C-alpha positions as CSV (number, residue, x, y, z in Angstrom):
1,X,-13.1,-29.4,30.4
2,X,-16.2,-31.2,29.2
3,X,-17.1,-34.9,31.1
4,X,-20.1,-36.7,31.0
5,X,-22.0,-35.3,33.5
6,X,-21.4,-31.9,32.4
7,X,-18.9,-29.5,31.6
8,X,-15.9,-27.8,35.0
9,X,-14.1,-25.4,34.7
10,X,-10.4,-26.4,36.5
11,X,-7.4,-25.3,37.1
12,X,-4.0,-26.6,38.3
13,X,-2.3,-24.8,41.3
14,X,-0.9,-23.0,42.0
15,X,-2.3,-20.2,39.6
16,X,-0.7,-18.5,37.3
17,X,-2.3,-16.6,33.8
18,X,1.3,-18.0,32.3
19,X,0.5,-21.1,32.6
20,X,-0.4,-23.0,29.6
21,X,-0.8,-26.3,31.0
22,X,-4.7,-27.7,31.3
23,X,-5.1,-29.3,34.2
24,X,-6.1,-32.7,32.6
25,X,-5.3,-34.6,29.8
26,X,-6.5,-37.4,27.6
27,X,-6.0,-40.3,30.4
28,X,-8.1,-38.3,32.3
29,X,-11.1,-38.3,29.4
30,X,-10.7,-41.6,28.5
31,X,-11.3,-43.1,31.9
32,X,-14.5,-40.9,33.1
33,X,-15.7,-41.8,29.1
34,X,-15.8,-45.9,30.3
35,X,-16.9,-45.4,33.6
36,X,-20.0,-43.2,32.1
37,X,-20.4,-45.9,29.2
38,X,-19.9,-49.2,31.0
39,X,-22.7,-48.0,33.4
40,X,-20.2,-49.2,36.3
41,X,-21.7,-48.3,39.7
42,X,-20.9,-45.3,41.7
43,X,-23.0,-45.1,44.9
44,X,-20.7,-47.3,46.4
45,X,-17.2,-47.0,47.5
46,X,-15.3,-44.8,45.3
47,X,-11.0,-44.5,45.6
48,X,-9.5,-42.2,43.2
49,X,-5.6,-42.6,43.7
50,X,-3.1,-39.8,42.8
51,X,-5.8,-37.5,40.8
52,X,-3.2,-35.1,39.5
53,X,-5.0,-31.5,39.4
54,X,-8.4,-32.7,40.3
55,X,-10.2,-33.4,37.2
56,X,-11.2,-37.1,38.4
57,X,-12.5,-35.8,41.4
58,X,-14.0,-33.7,40.3
59,X,-16.3,-34.8,38.0
60,X,-17.2,-37.5,39.6
61,X,-18.5,-35.9,42.4
62,X,-20.4,-34.2,39.7
63,X,-22.2,-37.6,39.0
64,X,-25.0,-39.2,41.1
65,X,-25.0,-40.1,44.1
66,X,-20.8,-40.2,44.1
67,X,-18.8,-38.6,47.1
68,X,-15.4,-40.6,45.8
69,X,-12.5,-40.0,48.7
70,X,-9.3,-38.7,47.1
71,X,-5.7,-40.4,47.9
72,X,-2.8,-37.8,47.0
73,X,0.7,-37.8,47.8
74,X,0.9,-33.9,46.4
75,X,0.1,-31.1,48.4
76,X,-0.2,-28.7,45.5
77,X,-2.5,-31.6,43.5
78,X,-4.4,-31.4,47.2
79,X,-5.0,-27.8,47.5
80,X,-6.2,-27.2,43.5
81,X,-8.3,-30.6,43.7
82,X,-10.2,-28.2,46.2
83,X,-9.8,-25.0,45.3
84,X,-11.8,-27.4,41.7
85,X,-14.5,-28.9,43.6
86,X,-15.4,-25.4,45.8
87,X,-15.4,-23.6,41.9
88,X,-17.8,-26.1,40.7
89,X,-19.9,-26.3,43.8
90,X,-19.6,-29.9,43.9
91,X,-19.5,-31.5,47.6
92,X,-19.1,-34.5,49.2
93,X,-15.6,-35.6,48.1
94,X,-13.6,-36.5,51.4
95,X,-9.2,-35.4,50.2
96,X,-6.6,-38.4,51.9
97,X,-3.0,-37.9,51.8
98,X,-0.6,-41.1,50.9
99,X,0.0,-41.2,55.1
100,X,-3.5,-41.5,55.8
101,X,-4.9,-44.7,57.2
102,X,-6.7,-46.2,53.2
103,X,-10.6,-46.8,53.3
104,X,-11.9,-50.1,54.7
105,X,-14.1,-50.8,52.5
106,X,-13.3,-49.8,48.3
107,X,-16.2,-50.8,45.7
108,X,-14.9,-48.8,42.9
109,X,-10.9,-48.3,42.4
110,X,-9.7,-45.5,40.1
111,X,-5.9,-45.5,39.5
112,X,-4.0,-42.5,38.1
113,X,-0.6,-44.7,37.4
114,X,2.1,-42.3,39.2
115,X,5.3,-41.6,37.1
116,X,7.1,-43.6,40.8
117,X,6.3,-47.5,40.2
118,X,7.6,-47.2,43.6
119,X,4.1,-45.2,44.7
120,X,2.4,-46.9,43.1
121,X,3.0,-50.0,44.6
122,X,2.5,-48.8,48.3
123,X,-0.4,-47.0,46.9
124,X,-1.7,-50.4,46.0
125,X,-0.3,-52.8,48.6
126,X,-2.4,-50.1,51.1
127,X,-5.6,-50.3,49.5
128,X,-5.3,-54.5,48.5
129,X,-6.8,-55.0,52.7
130,X,-10.1,-53.0,51.3
131,X,-10.7,-54.3,47.6
132,X,-13.1,-57.6,47.3
133,X,-13.6,-59.7,44.8
134,X,-16.2,-57.4,43.3
135,X,-14.4,-54.3,43.0
136,X,-14.0,-52.6,40.1
137,X,-10.3,-51.9,39.7
138,X,-9.1,-49.4,36.2
139,X,-5.9,-47.5,36.0
140,X,-5.1,-44.6,33.5
141,X,-2.5,-42.8,32.5
142,X,-1.2,-42.2,29.2
143,X,0.6,-45.1,26.9
144,X,3.9,-43.0,27.3
145,X,3.5,-44.2,31.1
146,X,2.2,-48.0,31.2
147,X,5.1,-50.2,31.0
148,X,4.7,-53.6,31.3
149,X,6.2,-53.2,35.4
150,X,3.3,-50.9,35.3
151,X,0.7,-54.2,34.9
152,X,2.8,-56.6,36.7
153,X,2.1,-54.7,39.6
154,X,-1.1,-54.4,39.3
155,X,-1.5,-57.7,38.3
156,X,1.2,-58.9,41.2
157,X,-0.7,-57.1,44.1
158,X,-4.6,-56.9,42.9
159,X,-5.2,-59.8,40.3
160,X,-5.4,-60.3,36.2
161,X,-5.0,-57.6,34.4
162,X,-5.1,-56.6,30.7
163,X,-4.7,-53.0,29.1
164,X,-7.4,-51.4,26.7
165,X,-6.7,-50.4,23.3
166,X,-5.1,-46.4,22.8
167,X,-7.1,-43.8,22.3
168,X,-5.5,-40.0,22.1
169,X,-2.3,-41.7,23.4
170,X,-4.5,-42.7,26.7
171,X,-4.4,-46.1,27.7
172,X,-6.5,-47.8,30.1
173,X,-5.7,-50.5,32.5
174,X,-8.5,-53.1,34.0
175,X,-7.8,-55.4,37.2
176,X,-9.7,-58.5,38.2
177,X,-8.7,-58.8,42.0
178,X,-7.7,-62.3,42.9
179,X,-8.9,-62.8,47.0
180,X,-6.4,-65.8,46.7
181,X,-3.4,-63.5,45.7
182,X,0.0,-63.4,48.7
183,X,1.3,-60.4,47.8
184,X,3.5,-60.3,50.2
185,X,4.5,-57.3,52.3
186,X,4.5,-54.3,51.3
187,X,8.5,-53.6,51.2
188,X,8.0,-49.5,51.5
189,X,9.7,-47.3,53.6
190,X,12.7,-48.9,52.7
191,X,15.9,-47.8,54.8
192,X,19.8,-48.1,53.5
193,X,23.1,-46.7,54.8
194,X,24.6,-43.5,53.1
195,X,28.0,-43.7,51.6
196,X,30.9,-42.9,53.5
197,X,32.5,-39.4,51.5
198,X,29.5,-37.2,51.9
199,X,30.4,-35.1,55.3
200,X,28.3,-35.6,58.6
201,X,25.9,-38.1,57.3
202,X,28.2,-40.6,56.0
203,X,27.9,-43.7,56.8
204,X,23.9,-43.3,58.3
205,X,21.1,-44.6,57.2
206,X,18.3,-42.5,55.3
207,X,14.6,-43.6,55.1
208,X,12.7,-43.2,51.9
209,X,8.6,-44.0,51.5
210,X,7.6,-44.6,48.4
211,X,7.7,-42.0,45.6
212,X,10.9,-40.5,46.6
213,X,13.4,-39.5,44.4
214,X,15.9,-41.8,44.2
215,X,14.4,-44.0,47.1
216,X,16.7,-46.9,46.8
217,X,20.2,-45.3,47.1
218,X,21.8,-41.4,47.4
219,X,21.5,-39.6,44.1
220,X,24.3,-38.1,42.3
221,X,23.4,-34.7,43.0
222,X,22.1,-34.9,46.3
223,X,25.8,-36.8,46.8
224,X,27.5,-33.8,44.9
225,X,25.9,-31.0,47.4
226,X,26.4,-33.0,50.7
227,X,30.9,-32.7,49.7
228,X,30.1,-29.2,49.1
229,X,27.0,-28.1,52.4
230,X,28.4,-24.7,54.5
231,X,29.8,-26.3,57.7
232,X,29.6,-24.3,61.6
233,X,27.9,-20.8,59.5
234,X,26.4,-20.3,63.4
235,X,22.7,-19.7,61.3
236,X,20.1,-19.6,63.9
237,X,17.2,-20.8,61.0
238,X,17.9,-23.1,58.3
239,X,15.5,-24.5,55.8
240,X,16.0,-27.8,53.6
241,X,13.6,-26.6,50.9
242,X,11.6,-29.8,48.4
243,X,13.6,-31.2,51.1
244,X,13.0,-35.1,50.0
245,X,14.1,-37.7,52.4
246,X,15.5,-35.0,54.7
247,X,18.9,-35.7,54.0
248,X,20.9,-32.2,53.4
249,X,18.6,-30.5,56.5
250,X,19.7,-33.9,58.4
251,X,23.2,-33.1,57.5
252,X,22.9,-29.5,58.3
253,X,21.8,-29.6,61.3
254,X,24.9,-32.3,62.8
255,X,27.0,-28.9,61.5
256,X,25.4,-26.2,63.1
257,X,23.8,-27.8,66.4
258,X,22.3,-25.0,67.3
259,X,20.2,-23.9,64.8
260,X,16.6,-24.9,63.5
261,X,16.0,-26.9,60.8
262,X,13.0,-26.6,58.6
263,X,12.0,-29.5,56.4
264,X,9.4,-28.8,53.6
265,X,8.0,-30.1,51.1
266,X,4.9,-30.7,48.8
267,X,5.0,-34.4,48.5
268,X,3.6,-36.1,52.3
269,X,5.5,-39.1,51.3
270,X,8.7,-36.5,51.2
271,X,8.0,-34.9,54.3
272,X,7.2,-38.5,56.1
273,X,10.5,-39.2,55.0
274,X,13.2,-36.3,56.1
275,X,11.0,-36.7,59.4
276,X,11.7,-40.8,59.9
277,X,15.2,-39.7,58.8
278,X,16.2,-37.1,61.4
279,X,14.9,-39.3,63.7
280,X,16.8,-41.9,62.8
281,X,20.2,-39.8,63.1
282,X,19.2,-37.3,65.4
283,X,16.9,-38.1,67.5
284,X,18.3,-36.4,70.6
285,X,17.5,-33.5,69.3
286,X,13.7,-32.8,68.4
287,X,13.2,-29.5,68.9
288,X,15.7,-28.7,66.6
289,X,13.4,-29.6,63.8
290,X,10.4,-28.6,61.7
291,X,8.7,-31.0,59.7
292,X,5.6,-29.1,57.0
293,X,4.4,-30.0,54.0
294,X,3.2,-27.1,52.4
295,X,4.1,-25.0,48.7
296,X,7.8,-24.2,49.7
297,X,8.2,-21.6,52.0
298,X,5.0,-20.0,51.2
299,X,3.8,-18.8,54.7
300,X,7.0,-18.6,56.1
301,X,7.8,-15.2,57.3
302,X,9.8,-12.3,55.2
303,X,13.4,-11.9,56.7
304,X,13.0,-14.3,58.9
305,X,16.1,-16.9,57.7
306,X,19.8,-17.2,57.2
307,X,20.1,-20.4,55.1
308,X,18.3,-22.3,52.6
309,X,19.7,-25.5,51.1
310,X,17.6,-26.4,47.5
311,X,17.6,-29.4,45.6
312,X,15.0,-28.6,42.9
313,X,12.9,-30.8,40.6
314,X,13.0,-29.9,37.0
315,X,10.0,-31.8,35.9
316,X,6.3,-32.0,36.5
317,X,4.7,-34.9,36.7
318,X,6.0,-36.4,32.5
319,X,6.5,-32.4,32.0
320,X,10.4,-30.9,32.1
321,X,10.0,-27.5,33.7
322,X,12.6,-24.9,35.7
323,X,9.2,-23.3,36.8
324,X,9.1,-25.3,40.3
325,X,12.9,-23.8,40.7
326,X,12.1,-20.5,40.2
327,X,9.3,-20.4,41.9
328,X,11.7,-22.0,44.9
329,X,14.3,-19.2,44.1
330,X,12.0,-16.8,44.6
331,X,10.0,-17.8,47.9
332,X,14.0,-18.5,49.6
333,X,14.6,-14.5,48.3
334,X,11.3,-13.5,50.5
335,X,12.5,-15.4,53.2
336,X,15.8,-14.8,53.7
337,X,17.3,-12.2,56.0
338,X,19.1,-9.3,54.3
339,X,22.8,-10.9,54.1
340,X,21.2,-14.9,54.4
341,X,22.1,-17.4,51.3
342,X,20.6,-19.7,49.2
343,X,22.5,-22.2,48.2
344,X,21.5,-24.2,45.4
345,X,23.2,-27.9,43.7
346,X,21.8,-28.8,39.8
347,X,23.0,-30.2,36.4
348,X,24.9,-27.3,34.9
349,X,22.9,-27.2,31.7
350,X,19.7,-25.9,33.7
351,X,21.7,-22.7,33.7
352,X,20.7,-21.5,37.8
353,X,23.3,-19.5,38.0
354,X,21.2,-16.1,35.6
355,X,17.5,-17.2,37.7
356,X,19.4,-16.6,40.7
357,X,20.9,-13.3,39.3
358,X,18.1,-11.9,38.8
359,X,16.6,-12.4,40.7
360,X,19.1,-11.9,44.0
361,X,21.8,-9.7,41.9
362,X,24.3,-12.1,42.1
363,X,26.0,-15.5,42.0
364,X,28.4,-17.7,42.4
365,X,29.9,-21.0,41.8
366,X,31.1,-22.6,45.0
367,X,31.7,-26.5,43.4
368,X,31.1,-28.2,40.1
369,X,32.1,-31.2,38.4
370,X,31.1,-32.5,35.0
371,X,28.2,-32.8,35.5
372,X,26.8,-30.2,38.7
373,X,27.1,-27.4,40.3
374,X,27.1,-25.5,43.7
375,X,25.6,-22.1,43.5
376,X,25.0,-19.0,46.2
377,X,23.3,-16.6,45.6
378,X,23.2,-13.7,48.8
379,X,20.5,-11.5,50.1
380,X,21.5,-7.9,50.1
381,X,21.4,-5.5,51.7
382,X,20.0,-2.3,49.7
383,X,22.4,-1.0,50.3
384,X,25.1,-2.8,49.5
385,X,27.0,-4.0,46.5
386,X,26.2,-7.6,44.2
387,X,29.3,-8.8,46.8
388,X,27.8,-8.0,50.0
389,X,28.1,-12.6,51.5
390,X,26.7,-12.6,55.5
391,X,30.0,-14.6,56.6
């Protein structure tokens, strides 16, 4: 990537030579170009929110005396950022998560507009106390990512807002801080009561931090999955892979009370939500749950898990892809004990059964409706045939 401060080499994470997607886009380039051409002072306290793969942070750390604070909800994004900073021999940047205490003062606030309006709302509320009347506030995103509702958030929480002309289908957002604004309290995290037709968690409370998928209501795919989860499996170790707000793992913990349940997600907001949901409903058995932000099941010992429950995403930012799901399935197969099971829910049209058969040699339809399927795949013993089940 060519920047006003020189060229930088950038990759996404996990690195995959088959991945043809770049680690930056026109929105990143537009913002960097504007900062350089406008002569904005970058020697003060610079905060960058939502830098996806580290393009902004890596470029800015190479500018004169800039040591930005980079705030991200994504573990994978942070891994990419760390790798890109090291690759380009850039030092001085500080990496924070969306769950960390934000900086006390920000002189330049740069926001890569996220897909989730809730995540943007939470970030602006959390950073508003650090913003002063002279803070430079600039957002960036592709035109299709910036809507009237996006601009309204900046205006309601920070101050008067306008946009730039579009350039290569990207746009900038300029906001002037108004210390007199009273935007009210941050509405996140959000709590709601679950419906009464979803099995073990019926009528219980779920906690959602901003940015978690369907944070204000239970999504229909998870609702369908909860109705068809296995019960009383006798498993000693269960994983809620891509746990989101943790309702799937919490339901499994209620029906298999002797099992240890690992909740894992690459989103810091998601794991915080899962931990809060678990505490709300199963606070009397804290030693039976483990919460981990990470790259799926990377680092989990092979052949150590009895049951993996998975509702995989099929979007990465604005890109529709099944690469994440396939990576999750591959990790699950590695972590499962022989005879262990992977249960997956997905949209019918995604064809997950084909991928499961390719990886596991088997795939069984557990339940279906016009929109969703629940599938089960069993990790076979080397000597077993494709239809062998653990129970």
